[in-house]
N, C-alpha and C positions, 0 to 999 in steps of 0.2 A: 507450445510453439515458441521458438527462440527469436527474440527481436535482434535484428542486425542494425548496426549503425551505418547508414548510407544516405546519400542524397536522393530526394525524389526527383521525378522528371520535371515537375514545376520549379523546384529550387534550381535545378541545372539551367533551365531556360531563362529564368530571371537573372542568374549570374552571367550567362552568355550575352543577354541583351544589355546589361550594364557595361560589360567589357566592350561591346560593339559601340555603345554611345561614347565612351571615353576615346576609343580609337577614331571615331568620326570627328570628335571635337579636336583632337590633336592634328588630324589631317587638315581640317579647315583652318586652324590656327597657323600651321606651317605654311599653307598656301597664302594666307593673308600677310604673313611676315615676308615671304618672298616678293609679293607684289609691292609692299611698302619699300623694301630694300631696292627693288628695281626702279621705282619711281624716284627714290632719293638719289640714286646714282645718276639717273637721267637729268635730274635737276642740277646736281653738282656739275655734271659735264657741261650743261648749257651755261651755267654761271661762269665756269672756267673759260669757255669760249668767249662769252661777252666781255669778261675782264681782259682777255688777251687782245680782242679786236678794238678795244677802246684806244689803244696806242695809234691805230691807223686813223681814227676819227679825231685825233687831237689837233686843235687849231695851231698849236705850237710847231708841229712838224710841217703842216700845210702841204700835205701830199697832193699831187695832181696825177690823175690817171693818164698814162701815156698809151699803153696797150694792155689788152686783156685776152689771154688765151685760156684754154680749158685747164692747163696745169701750171701756168705762171702769169703773174701780173707785173707789169713794169710801172713803177711809180717815179715821180720826180718831186723832190722836196724843194718848195719855193724858198724856204729860209736858208738852206745850205747849198742850193743849186747843185744837187747831186742826184744821180739815178739810183734807184733801189729795185730789187726784185722780191716779190712775195711768192714763196713756193714751199713745197714740202721737201725737206732734206733730212735723211736719216731719222725718219719717223718724228719729225718736228716741223711745225709750221714756223717759218723764219722769214724775217725781212733782212736781206743781205745787200751789201753795196757791190758795185761792179769791181772795185779794187780789192777790198778785203773787209772782214768783220761782218758780224751778223747779230741780229736781235732775235732771240728765241721767244716766240709768242706763245706757243702751245706744244706740249709734249704728248706722246702717245697718239700720233696722227698717222693713220695708214695712208690716206689719200685726201686731197682737197681738189674740188672742182670750182673754177671761177667762171662767173658769167657777168658780162658788162650789161648793166641795166640802164645807165645813162652816162653823161660825161663825168658825173661825180659819184655815181653809185655802183657798187659791185655786189653781186649775190655770191656768197661763199657757202658751199656744201662741204662739210668736214666729216670724213669717215674715221672714227677713232679705232684704235687697236682693240678696244673692248667690244666692238661690234655696233656701237651707237653711231647714229647719223644726226648731225646738227646743221641746220640751215640758218644763216644770218645774212642780213643786208647791211652793208657798210656804206656810210656817206662820208666822202672825203671833203675836207674843208681847205 
């Protein structure tokens, strides 16, 4: 009887099970990396929004809330005695004067919704172009 060189059924099953274990480890690792990346992007977006809105809370500007609509907020600076609008323009959250000029607070903004919470507080929901949604409350001084 001639002996042939070949794999047995048991050897083939062991090899397939090892390959399947490596495949599942790679799949789990990829899923975990995606979740970590998504969380990091959300954290960065929230931090960007917080840094941008600090300008509104600055006591130096002393903004006073005049009117608040869903898409625009009208502010008045006590120090400069000038009116400002807070709105989304060309995918940017901006503070603009009635005459000219604007301060860009945040880029990549699809839409912002404003809600008056009190005489000095505004709730702002920002919808980013990346699909993220961030809600922050701003207190004006």
